[in-house]
C-alpha positions in Angstrom: 81.8 -16.9 -46.0 81.6 -13.1 -45.8 78.8 -11.1 -43.5 77.6 -8.6 -45.8 77.6 -8.0 -49.6 80.2 -4.9 -49.7 82.9 -7.6 -48.5 81.8 -9.9 -51.0 83.0 -7.4 -53.6 85.9 -5.8 -52.1 87.3 -9.2 -52.0 88.3 -8.7 -48.0 87.4 -7.6 -44.8 87.2 -4.1 -43.1 87.0 -2.0 -39.9 83.6 -1.3 -38.7 82.0 -0.5 -35.3 78.6 0.0 -33.2 78.6 0.9 -29.4 77.1 -1.7 -27.0 78.1 -0.8 -23.4 77.9 -3.9 -21.5 78.7 -5.0 -18.1 81.4 -7.3 -18.6 84.2 -8.4 -21.4 83.2 -12.1 -21.1 80.4 -14.2 -21.0 77.0 -14.0 -21.7 75.2 -11.0 -21.4 71.7 -11.0 -21.1 70.1 -8.6 -23.9 68.3 -6.9 -20.9 71.7 -6.1 -19.4 72.5 -3.6 -22.4 71.8 -0.1 -22.0 69.6 1.3 -24.9 70.0 5.1 -25.9 67.0 7.4 -25.4 64.0 7.0 -28.0 65.5 3.7 -29.2 63.3 0.3 -29.2 64.1 -1.8 -26.3 66.5 -5.0 -26.8 63.9 -7.7 -25.8 64.5 -10.6 -23.0 66.1 -13.7 -23.7 68.9 -12.3 -26.4 72.5 -12.3 -26.0 75.6 -11.1 -26.6 78.3 -14.3 -26.0 81.9 -13.6 -25.5 84.3 -16.3 -25.3 88.2 -15.8 -25.7 88.2 -14.1 -29.1 85.1 -14.8 -30.5 81.5 -13.2 -29.9 78.1 -14.3 -31.1 75.5 -11.5 -31.2 71.8 -12.4 -31.2 69.6 -9.7 -30.5 66.2 -8.5 -31.0 64.7 -5.4 -30.3 61.2 -4.7 -29.4 59.6 -2.8 -32.3 56.6 -1.7 -30.9 55.1 0.6 -33.4 54.6 -1.9 -35.9 54.2 -4.6 -33.2 56.9 -7.1 -34.1 60.3 -8.1 -33.3 63.4 -6.9 -35.4 66.7 -8.6 -35.5 70.1 -6.5 -34.7 72.0 -5.6 -37.9 74.7 -6.9 -36.2 73.5 -10.7 -35.3 76.2 -13.0 -35.9 79.6 -14.2 -35.4 82.9 -12.3 -35.1 86.1 -12.7 -34.5 87.5 -9.9 -31.8 90.8 -8.0 -31.6 91.4 -6.2 -28.6 92.6 -2.6 -29.3 93.2 0.4 -27.1 91.4 3.7 -28.2 93.8 6.5 -29.3 
């Protein structure tokens, strides 16, 4: 199963990234614990990132106050983590 149409067409995976500043590297991180960039939609309470060993589940929704609805993060899904150091 692929996460997106590009992976299906490329017949493989690719490295992509997004930066979430989180308070710890394991456990349940509530959406309200994740800092937002100034001017961004706020993450709703009760949503979370769950990190266990080398897996991560992202389930975040943003308060789209302009359209009065909750928007899901494009990063929602299950991931296998590969820890690496920055160069």
